[in-house]
VOBAKOL-565515 format. One record per residue (C-alpha): residue in three letters; z, x, y. Coordinates in pm, whole numbers. Layout:
% VOBAKOL-565515
PT  type      pz      px      py
PT   ALA       Z       X       Y
...
END
This chain:
% VOBAKOL-565515
PT  type      pz      px      py
PT   MET    2265    -385    6730
PT   ALA    2241    -770    6841
PT   GLU    2193    -837    7222
PT   ILE    2540    -929    7311
PT   LYS    2623   -1170    7615
PT   ASP    2800   -1067    7895
PT   ASN    3052   -1283    7899
PT   SER    3374   -1156    7916
PT   THR    3529    -966    8229
PT   ARG    3719    -589    8213
PT   LEU    4081    -588    8205
PT   ASP    4127    -508    8600
PT   GLU    4352    -200    8593
PT   THR    4554    -381    8870
PT   GLN    4665    -654    8642
PT   ASN    5023    -688    8604
PT   THR    5003    -547    8214
PT   GLU    5163    -220    8293
PT   ASN    5495     -72    8175
PT   GLN    5697    -401    8156
PT   GLY    5451    -453    7869
PT   SER    5501    -660    7595
PT   LYS    5810    -839    7715
PT   GLY    5746   -1203    7623
PT   TYR    5411   -1208    7465
PT   ASN    5397   -1383    7148
PT   PHE    5218   -1200    6838
PT   VAL    4894   -1308    6925
PT   GLU    4896   -1196    7289
PT   GLN    5083    -866    7193
PT   LEU    4773    -796    6977
PT   VAL    4548    -845    7277
PT   TYR    4752    -643    7480
PT   ASP    4782    -353    7223
PT   ASP    4380    -384    7178
PT   LEU    4355    -338    7572
PT   GLN    4543     -87    7625
PT   ALA    4374      82    7373
PT   GLY    4067      45    7531
PT   LYS    3869    -134    7256
PT   ASN    3565    -306    7326
PT   GLY    3546     -91    7662
PT   GLY    3873    -316    7792
PT   ARG    3664    -615    7779
PT   LEU    3843    -966    7664
PT   ASN    3627   -1254    7558
PT   THR    3806   -1521    7354
PT   ARG    3595   -1848    7280
PT   PHE    3722   -2245    7183
PT   PRO    3474   -2346    6913
PT   PRO    3539   -2699    6870
PT   GLU    3279   -2882    6593
PT   PRO    3168   -3220    6788
PT   ASN    3255   -3447    6495
PT   GLY    3563   -3632    6649
PT   TYR    3750   -3641    6960
PT   LEU    4023   -3349    7005
PT   HIS    4385   -3396    6915
PT   ILE    4696   -3237    7016
PT   GLY    4662   -2973    6768
PT   HIS    4329   -2894    6933
PT   ALA    4524   -2904    7254
PT   LYS    4719   -2567    7113
PT   ALA    4432   -2389    7026
PT   ILE    4283   -2489    7393
PT   CYS    4607   -2326    7546
PT   MET    4577   -2006    7308
PT   ASP    4242   -1951    7376
PT   PHE    4191   -2027    7746
PT   GLY    4562   -1909    7802
PT   VAL    4527   -1552    7671
PT   ALA    4224   -1494    7885
PT   GLU    4386   -1610    8154
PT   LYS    4676   -1403    8132
PT   PHE    4494   -1090    8065
PT   GLY    4215   -1141    8322
PT   GLY    3944   -1220    8044
PT   THR    3711   -1514    7996
PT   CYS    3682   -1803    7745
PT   ASN    3405   -1954    7591
PT   LEU    3327   -2320    7514
PT   ARG    3104   -2323    7215
PT   PHE    3012   -2655    7035
PT   ASP    3000   -2541    6626
PT   ASP    2710   -2824    6596
PT   THR    2608   -2713    6255
PT   ASN    2615   -3078    6094
PT   PRO    2417   -3331    6268
PT   VAL    2466   -3609    6033
PT   LYS    2863   -3605    6196
PT   GLU    2808   -3537    6559
PT   ASP    2727   -3703    6861
PT   VAL    2720   -3632    7237
PT   GLU    3006   -3875    7286
PT   TYR    3233   -3611    7105
PT   VAL    3077   -3347    7317
PT   ASP    3135   -3518    7648
PT   SER    3485   -3602    7555
PT   ILE    3562   -3252    7431
PT   ARG    3474   -3139    7820
PT   GLU    3681   -3415    7965
PT   ASP    3952   -3317    7770
PT   ILE    3966   -2936    7815
PT   LYS    3927   -2990    8188
PT   TRP    4196   -3249    8194
PT   LEU    4456   -3008    8052
PT   GLY    4368   -2783    8294
PT   PHE    4116   -2505    8168
PT   ASP    3787   -2427    8246
PT   TRP    3482   -2228    8063
PT   GLY    3256   -2199    8406
PT   ASP    2915   -2128    8299
PT   ARG    3013   -1995    7929
PT   GLU    2900   -2346    7749
PT   TYR    2709   -2251    7433
PT   TYR    2633   -2419    7109
PT   ALA    2602   -2282    6733
PT   SER    2235   -2429    6755
PT   ASP    2158   -2209    7001
PT   TYR    2151   -1960    6760
PT   PHE    1975   -2139    6485
PT   PRO    1690   -1892    6524
PT   GLN    1857   -1551    6488
PT   LEU    2083   -1719    6214
PT   PHE    1760   -1811    6025
PT   ASP    1596   -1477    6059
PT   LEU    1936   -1323    5912
PT   ALA    1907   -1552    5638
PT   VAL    1547   -1453    5575
PT   ARG    1595   -1106    5591
PT   LEU    1879   -1157    5331
PT   ILE    1649   -1309    5115
PT   LYS    1411   -1035    5145
PT   GLU    1690    -799    5028
PT   GLY    1767    -987    4736
PT   LYS    2159   -1090    4885
PT   ALA    2049   -1453    4900
PT   TYR    1894   -1716    4674
PT   VAL    1834   -2033    4643
PT   ASP    1987   -2258    4404
PT   ASP    1856   -2603    4292
PT   GLN    2180   -2714    4098
PT   THR    2392   -2989    4233
PT   SER    2680   -2996    4435
PT   GLU    2900   -3085    4136
PT   GLU    2726   -2791    3939
PT   ILE    2788   -2555    4181
PT   ALA    3173   -2632    4208
PT   ALA    3234   -2625    3859
PT   GLN    3040   -2326    3824
PT   LYS    3270   -2143    4069
PT   GLY    3551   -2091    3812
PT   THR    3938   -2125    3967
PT   PRO    4116   -1880    4135
PT   THR    4261   -1727    3801
PT   THR    3906   -1721    3625
PT   PRO    3597   -1594    3699
PT   GLY    3289   -1797    3789
PT   THR    2942   -1822    3611
PT   GLU    2629   -1688    3736
PT   SER    2356   -1950    3851
PT   PRO    2044   -1963    3635
PT   TYR    1870   -1951    3979
PT   ARG    2066   -1643    4102
PT   ASN    1795   -1376    3962
PT   ARG    1483   -1551    4131
PT   THR    1291   -1285    4283
PT   PRO    1293   -1251    4703
PT   GLU     917   -1352    4694
PT   GLU    1021   -1693    4517
PT   ASN    1350   -1729    4714
PT   LEU    1136   -1691    5026
PT   ASP     894   -1938    4941
PT   LEU    1142   -2202    4861
PT   PHE    1332   -2142    5157
PT   MET    1060   -2211    5410
PT   ARG     971   -2529    5186
PT   MET    1328   -2632    5237
PT   ASN    1280   -2603    5633
PT   ALA     935   -2784    5592
PT   GLY    1104   -3065    5469
PT   GLU     968   -3056    5137
PT   PHE    1265   -3130    4932
PT   GLU    1519   -3393    4953
PT   GLU    1885   -3357    5053
PT   GLY    2056   -3244    4797
PT   ALA    1772   -3077    4600
PT   ARG    1835   -2687    4682
PT   VAL    2102   -2442    4882
PT   LEU    2026   -2127    5003
PT   ARG    2342   -1901    4839
PT   ALA    2476   -1572    4917
PT   LYS    2464   -1340    4670
PT   ILE    2772   -1197    4615
PT   ASP    3043   -1163    4337
PT   MET    3133   -1458    4120
PT   ALA    3411   -1262    3979
PT   SER    3599   -1174    4328
PT   SER    3939   -1271    4337
PT   ASN    3854   -1440    4662
PT   MET    3685   -1784    4586
PT   HIS    3487   -1769    4912
PT   PHE    3290   -1488    4789
PT   ARG    3161   -1656    4483
PT   ASP    2818   -1697    4625
PT   PRO    2874   -1928    4923
PT   ILE    2659   -2168    5029
PT   MET    2466   -2034    5335
PT   TYR    2217   -2318    5428
PT   ARG    2191   -2676    5313
PT   ILE    1870   -2955    5373
PT   ILE    1966   -3208    5610
PT   LYS    1692   -3411    5776
PT   HIS    1918   -3637    6040
PT   PRO    1804   -3537    6362
PT   HIS    1991   -3282    6570
PT   HIS    2194   -3408    6874
PT   ARG    2022   -3081    7070
PT   THR    1744   -2952    6860
PT   GLY    1557   -3305    6746
PT   THR    1373   -3261    6412
PT   THR    1316   -2885    6417
PT   TRP    1547   -2791    6168
PT   LYS    1554   -2914    5789
PT   VAL    1807   -2693    5708
PT   TYR    2140   -2593    5872
PT   PRO    2362   -2344    5826
PT   MET    2698   -2357    5679
PT   TYR    3007   -2346    5899
PT   ASP    3123   -2000    5748
PT   PHE    2787   -1847    5753
PT   ALA    2757   -1950    6145
PT   HIS    3096   -1928    6285
PT   GLY    3136   -1556    6272
PT   GLN    2794   -1469    6380
PT   SER    2804   -1686    6632
PT   ASP    3091   -1500    6771
PT   TYR    2957   -1166    6723
PT   PHE    2600   -1315    6933
PT   GLU    2858   -1427    7245
PT   GLY    3017   -1124    7243
PT   VAL    3363   -1266    7160
PT   THR    3619    -979    7149
PT   HIS    3894   -1193    6984
PT   SER    3827   -1449    6767
PT   ILE    4160   -1691    6755
PT   CYS    4192   -1964    6490
PT   THR    4444   -2114    6263
PT   LEU    4610   -1973    5919
PT   GLU    4356   -2165    5720
PT   PHE    4065   -1955    5805
PT   VAL    4284   -1631    5676
PT   PRO    4094   -1637    5313
PT   HIS    3784   -1706    5530
PT   ARG    3813   -1373    5750
PT   PRO    3679   -1140    5467
PT   LEU    3365   -1351    5454
PT   TYR    3288   -1391    5810
PT   ASP    3331    -990    5843
PT   TYR    3114    -948    5558
PT   PHE    2822   -1177    5696
PT   VAL    2907    -973    6067
PT   ASP    2859    -652    5860
PT   GLU    2503    -746    5805
PT   LEU    2475    -720    6232
PT   ALA    2715    -516    6340
PT   ASP    2750    -123    6393
PT   GLU    3051      72    6470
PT   THR    3094       3    6829
PT   TYR    3168    -390    6848
PT   ARG    3286    -665    6616
PT   PRO    3498    -968    6688
PT   ARG    3879    -928    6575
PT   GLN    4004   -1250    6405
PT   ILE    4379   -1362    6495
PT   GLU    4530   -1664    6287
PT   PHE    4840   -1848    6427
PT   ASN    5001   -2165    6272
PT   ARG    4889   -2521    6300
PT   LEU    5026   -2773    6536
PT   ASN    5172   -3027    6307
PT   LEU    5360   -3337    6382
PT   THR    5595   -3598    6239
PT   TYR    5502   -3938    6214
PT   THR    5144   -3845    6280
PT   VAL    4857   -3765    6083
PT   MET    4597   -3458    6199
PT   SER    4337   -3488    5993
PT   LYS    3998   -3595    6187
PT   ARG    3869   -3774    5884
PT   LYS    4154   -3991    5890
PT   LEU    4184   -4052    6244
PT   LEU    3802   -4145    6227
PT   GLN    3885   -4402    5931
PT   LEU    4162   -4543    6152
PT   VAL    3890   -4609    6454
PT   LYS    3607   -4686    6202
PT   GLU    3833   -4972    6054
PT   GLY    3941   -5125    6348
PT   LEU    4326   -5006    6265
PT   VAL    4367   -4877    6613
PT   ALA    4161   -5004    6928
PT   GLY    3958   -4668    6896
PT   TRP    3996   -4293    6946
PT   ASP    4166   -4303    7272
PT   ASP    4435   -4560    7153
PT   PRO    4755   -4440    7300
PT   ARG    4893   -4435    6972
PT   MET    4658   -4166    6831
PT   PRO    4714   -3818    6864
PT   THR    4411   -3770    7049
PT   VAL    4404   -3565    7402
PT   SER    4217   -3885    7550
PT   GLY    4492   -4122    7361
PT   MET    4775   -3934    7498
PT   ARG    4620   -3934    7865
PT   ARG    4571   -4329    7842
PT   ARG    4912   -4342    7688
PT   GLY    5054   -4175    8060
PT   PHE    5120   -3833    7895
PT   THR    5057   -3582    8168
PT   PRO    4900   -3220    8072
PT   GLN    5190   -3015    8212
PT   SER    5426   -3207    7972
PT   ILE    5154   -3138    7636
PT   ARG    5121   -2763    7778
PT   ASN    5520   -2720    7825
PT   PHE    5569   -2861    7461
PT   ILE    5328   -2608    7319
PT   GLU    5492   -2304    7488
PT   ARG    5844   -2391    7355
PT   ILE    5736   -2456    6975
PT   GLY    5532   -2137    7007
PT   TYR    5272   -1948    6777
PT   THR    5343   -1789    6457
PT   LYS    5240   -1694    6138
PT   TYR    5438   -1959    5959
PT   GLU    5305   -2330    5913
PT   ALA    5589   -2618    6030
PT   LEU    5620   -2944    6082
PT   ASN    5739   -3061    6415
PT   SER    5956   -3294    6549
PT   VAL    5737   -3556    6746
PT   SER    6073   -3621    6956
PT   LEU    6010   -3290    7116
PT   LEU    5703   -3345    7239
PT   GLU    5830   -3670    7411
PT   HIS    6103   -3487    7567
PT   ALA    5854   -3258    7731
PT   VAL    5657   -3586    7841
PT   ARG    6054   -3749    7999
PT   GLU    6131   -3433    8137
PT   ASP    5747   -3405    8322
PT   LEU    5753   -3746    8420
PT   ASN    6125   -3770    8540
PT   ARG    5998   -3490    8809
PT   ILE    5700   -3682    8903
PT   ALA    5715   -4079    8846
PT   THR    5786   -4316    9099
PT   ARG    6086   -4510    9080
PT   VAL    5996   -4921    9074
PT   MET    6134   -5232    8960
PT   ALA    5998   -5430    8666
PT   VAL    6177   -5696    8446
PT   ILE    6010   -5726    8103
PT   ASN    6209   -6075    7962
PT   PRO    6290   -6235    8275
PT   VAL    6563   -6491    8307
PT   LYS    6572   -6646    8690
PT   VAL    6944   -6587    8882
PT   VAL    6964   -6833    9216
PT   ILE    7221   -6698    9452
PT   THR    7367   -7030    9588
PT   ASN    7517   -6892    9885
PT   TYR    7279   -6656    9997
PT   PRO    6992   -6853   10251
PT   GLU    6730   -7009   10106
PT   ASP    6473   -6903   10373
PT   MET    6602   -6564   10438
PT   VAL    6421   -6241   10307
PT   GLU    6551   -5927   10351
PT   THR    6395   -5615   10309
PT   VAL    6578   -5304   10113
PT   GLU    6466   -4932   10084
PT   MET    6415   -4804    9714
PT   ASP    6387   -4397    9664
PT   ASN    6062   -4340    9520
PT   ASN    6225   -4045    9320
PT   PRO    6548   -3890    9361
PT   GLU    6420   -3568    9190
PT   GLN    6165   -3533    9461
PT   PRO    6369   -3495    9823
PT   ASP    6068   -3547    9998
PT   ALA    5914   -3816    9779
PT   GLY    6025   -4095   10056
PT   THR    6092   -4455    9968
PT   HIS    5923   -4785    9967
PT   ALA    6038   -5132   10099
PT   MET    6129   -5399    9849
PT   PRO    6186   -5788    9913
PT   PHE    6515   -5956    9843
PT   SER    6578   -6316    9869
PT   ARG    6771   -6596    9696
PT   GLU    6566   -6620    9385
PT   ILE    6564   -6316    9175
PT   TYR    6485   -6167    8804
PT   ILE    6688   -5996    8571
PT   GLU    6651   -5860    8234
PT   ARG    6750   -6109    7969
PT   ASP    6928   -5884    7802
PT   ASP    7149   -5818    8090
PT   PHE    7330   -6117    8054
PT   MET    7581   -6224    7757
PT   GLU    7772   -6532    7754
PT   ASN    8010   -6402    7502
PT   PRO    8023   -6027    7558
PT   PRO    8240   -5761    7386
PT   LYS    8506   -5557    7541
PT   LYS    8233   -5289    7670
PT   PHE    7970   -5493    7805
PT   PHE    7941   -5419    8185
PT   ARG    7627   -5645    8251
PT   LEU    7673   -5960    8383
PT   ALA    7840   -6244    8189
PT   PRO    8044   -6591    8320
PT   GLY    8262   -6475    8574
PT   GLY    8195   -6121    8591
PT   GLU    8037   -5923    8868
PT   VAL    7765   -5626    8872
PT   ARG    7557   -5487    9174
PT   LEU    7186   -5537    9210
PT   LYS    7041   -5188    9248
PT   GLY    6963   -5124    9599
PT   ALA    7117   -5464    9727
PT   TYR    7443   -5678    9631
PT   ILE    7733   -5742    9457
PT   ILE    7672   -6071    9258
PT   LYS    7923   -6307    9054
PT   CYS    7785   -6556    8752
PT   GLU    7951   -6909    8832
PT   GLU    7724   -7112    8620
PT   VAL    7515   -7112    8322
PT   ILE    7185   -7346    8337
PT   LYS    7044   -7408    8008
PT   ASP    6778   -7662    7852
PT   ALA    6807   -7940    7569
PT   ASP    6780   -7698    7269
PT   GLY    7079   -7507    7433
PT   ASN    6825   -7204    7582
PT   ILE    6918   -7033    7868
PT   THR    6680   -7106    8173
PT   GLU    6916   -6991    8486
PT   LEU    7226   -6841    8588
PT   ARG    7340   -6960    8926
PT   CYS    7550   -6676    9105
PT   THR    7722   -6589    9456
PT   TYR    7696   -6271    9667
PT   ASP    7931   -6072    9845
PT   PRO    7743   -6028   10178
PT   ASP    7970   -5739   10262
PT   THR    7851   -5514    9938
PT   ARG    7469   -5428   10046
PT   SER    7426   -5081    9929
PT   GLY    7367   -4836   10219
PT   LEU    7581   -5032   10477
PT   PRO    7919   -4960   10588
PT   GLY    8179   -5156   10375
PT   SER    7966   -5148   10066
PT   GLN    8163   -4917    9861
PT   ARG    8314   -5177    9653
PT   LYS    8299   -5048    9277
PT   VAL    8189   -5233    8985
PT   LYS    8116   -5107    8655
PT   GLY    7748   -5245    8617
PT   THR    7423   -5201    8765
PT   LEU    7099   -5394    8734
PT   HIS    6775   -5404    8776
PT   TRP    6584   -5691    8943
PT   VAL    6259   -5837    9136
PT   SER    6262   -6113    9399
PT   ALA    6090   -6405    9207
PT   ALA    5930   -6564    9531
PT   HIS    5768   -6185    9536
PT   ALA    5699   -6085    9204
PT   VAL    5384   -6044    9035
PT   ASP    5300   -6089    8675
PT   ALA    5151   -5846    8454
PT   THR    5147   -5722    8117
PT   ALA    5326   -5467    7920
PT   ARG    5184   -5289    7594
PT   LEU    5500   -5102    7440
PT   TYR    5383   -4842    7223
PT   ASP    5576   -4699    6970
PT   ARG    5518   -4387    6653
PT   LEU    5165   -4501    6491
PT   PHE    5319   -4418    6139
PT   ASN    5684   -4521    5957
PT   VAL    5672   -4197    5746
PT   GLU    5831   -3892    5867
PT   ASN    5517   -3703    5736
PT   PRO    5269   -3912    5567
PT   ALA    5074   -3570    5460
PT   ALA    5365   -3514    5188
PT   GLU    5277   -3817    5051
PT   PRO    4934   -3761    4878
PT   ASP    4960   -4004    4581
PT   ARG    5017   -4280    4875
PT   ASP    4704   -4463    5100
PT   PHE    4789   -4314    5438
PT   ARG    4677   -4635    5581
PT   ASP    5012   -4801    5384
PT   MET    5199   -4596    5573
PT   LEU    5101   -4728    5944
PT   ASN    5397   -4857    6147
PT   PRO    5328   -5239    6185
PT   ASP    5530   -5231    6499
PT   SER    5341   -4958    6704
PT   LEU    5219   -5201    6941
PT   GLN    5392   -5493    7079
PT   ILE    5221   -5654    7390
PT   VAL    5461   -5843    7614
PT   GLU    5270   -6095    7887
PT   GLY    5484   -6256    8165
PT   ILE    5665   -5963    8285
PT   LYS    5754   -5919    8646
PT   VAL    5690   -5643    8906
PT   GLU    5779   -5574    9258
PT   PRO    5469   -5606    9522
PT   PHE    5473   -5255    9561
PT   VAL    5402   -5165    9169
PT   ALA    5079   -5422    9184
PT   GLU    4959   -5258    9512
PT   ASN    4998   -4895    9375
PT   ALA    4848   -4972    8969
PT   LYS    4600   -4726    8997
PT   THR    4476   -4526    8676
PT   GLY    4667   -4218    8639
PT   THR    4966   -4361    8862
PT   LYS    5312   -4282    8719
PT   PHE    5598   -4505    8740
PT   GLN    5912   -4535    8601
PT   PHE    6022   -4886    8551
PT   GLN    6423   -4832    8617
PT   ARG    6630   -4849    8310
PT   ILE    6321   -4940    8069
PT   GLY    6107   -4637    8042
PT   TYR    5780   -4444    8198
PT   PHE    5485   -4693    8255
PT   THR    5103   -4599    8335
PT   PRO    4821   -4885    8463
PT   ASP    4610   -4923    8145
PT   LEU    4239   -4854    8189
PT   ASP    4170   -5227    8116
PT   SER    4427   -5302    8418
PT   THR    4239   -5511    8719
PT   PRO    4428   -5622    9019
PT   ASP    4422   -5961    8874
PT   ASN    4532   -5871    8547
PT   LEU    4760   -5600    8534
PT   ILE    4868   -5403    8224
PT   PHE    5089   -5143    8174
PT   ASN    5129   -4890    7884
PT   ARG    5483   -4778    7796
PT   THR    5442   -4409    7788
PT   ILE    5784   -4361    7652
PT   ALA    6132   -4485    7659
PT   LEU    6424   -4315    7899
PT   LYS    6588   -4229    7586
PT   ASP    6502   -4137    7205
PT   SER    6651   -4425    6996
PT   TRP    6368   -4433    6727
PT   GLU    6494   -4185    6537
PT   LYS    6857   -4318    6510
PT   GLU    6729   -4660    6412
PT   GLN    6532   -4516    6137
PT   LYS    6878   -4331    6023
PT   LYS    7020   -4659    6000
END
């Protein structure tokens, strides 16, 4: 048996897995628990997360990360990070770096267990040579189109390649010449000789190696032939000593082929156990890495980390928290059945976590000036604002109040409906943390646009002081005009305006993009505290508006805030009207 890397730990007998048993375990955890209790693999538990470095990770990968690393943590095992880098044409070091960053941001670590499928290229090549010598593999000169047509259908047997019965000596010579670079890409492939009549299409002489002359990001030009994913994947698990190979449901029909190849290496003492769970699918989203790459390359989004993208880096830039993503994944769970999850569930998890941690601040997105005519012109007061009422120890911060302030233009109506509780001519509202004001006069320009509201204030109604108990129905957010800092807001929404783009294969997915997925609003007004604390990663709740975070492009001289999410989910209601 090949040497197995000692990457896993043994189940500690003191681990909390005693007779409370399987209560609360999902089905994957239950299977792992049962194997450990049965003493399989000598009590070892070693999982792995095996991304292909051909793009950025998306939230579907986050679900796999939470499972692969999470089950290892729960039962005292280890999880490897292995890059399945078998196609140098599509792979890049940029993707490797981004994958590392995303996993760590989600709160997981692989320690010193970072591996690559390319680590095993010599062993895989040696196995291929052995199979050729044993008459179990052959070189095929057919084109990919001819091979595909020759494989038949799920109900019709395939037909054998005219090159299937080459001698082992001829096949070995051709394979070595393939790797020497003698033939062009696509001219020849190495196929396993299994069963062209098998009911499992994957057994109909699958391709093991193809010619690729593109330099590899780790091995350079050492190799001219590269293993196919199905040939490399199971053996890589075996070489690493992986005990539980956890993957998504589309790999169910591949499992027998993985076992077939592993049988060429393994004995009865050890083999990886493959367990499949359902993928994460979201409404108003596509999860195809190919389509996401197309959006990036065609400039339809601003990059892999565009905050509208379902990528982990895009969600991080938008202001999602790792805990909110992990909470969402835990709630939707792991099953054997594919499902389409509402993106509203994810957004609810984000709101829930941000409500717990975000600092409450004042910002006005669409400002109109209010002049408080009976307030002293040169006076500036300081009011104390709670940083987060959900956190008793979060403290307060100071906010200036003066004669001229900004409020939201939508918070005033000249002819309001009956239940409009914001500001109107002759009406009163409370300015949050400050005073009650009354609208006395509306100033307009020559075109009839409102340019200014003139109000009076009641000096006995300052919040927090004796005598301030007078009640009004409306409370508005505001910022002092003299102290406000200009900023830009990027308001993000769903990237697609179709609930399930994948369900409409006859339409170009790009035609289903939401044209209003990004709105840029310049000239918003934020209180000084926001400007002073606008560091990357800071979470703010712009009161009555939504949750915002400084964008990576933001600077002290050019503040840019991404709206992570609105305070309430009104999007689906609007779509159903």
